[in-house]
Phi, psi and omega in degrees: 000136179240160176235155178252130182233152168253129180248131177243134180240131183243155182060220186289349180299326182294338179290344182277351181240117181295143179060030178295133179261109184294337180275323185256339186076208180237130172266128179227149169259127184229157179289149174303137180096003180289149179239165175303322179299320177298317179298318179297318178300317179297326180271359181060042176250119180297138177301330180294347178269358185259129177258334187201138176234136179222158169241104184067240183258010182236142178290143175229157181275161180297339182254015178293133174285126184271151182243161180306139175072014176284151169251113183257122181250133178245129179245137182292158181299318180227129176238163180299173182213000000 
């Protein structure tokens, strides 16, 4: 069973994914039981570069089980100011 997710990358994280679309993010099909940490591993983004993960307007943990049609946003640990 697979689920469809939208992944949003903010600040310098978007530079790690070629052809990243800042308006749409990335649509991915992932296996049931996937976590934000799993997504980061697939994108080769170290967890140590992440300061905040959210689903919509709420923070989620790196080990949260993701559900179909979620929008998972990753924010870098440090962004410009």
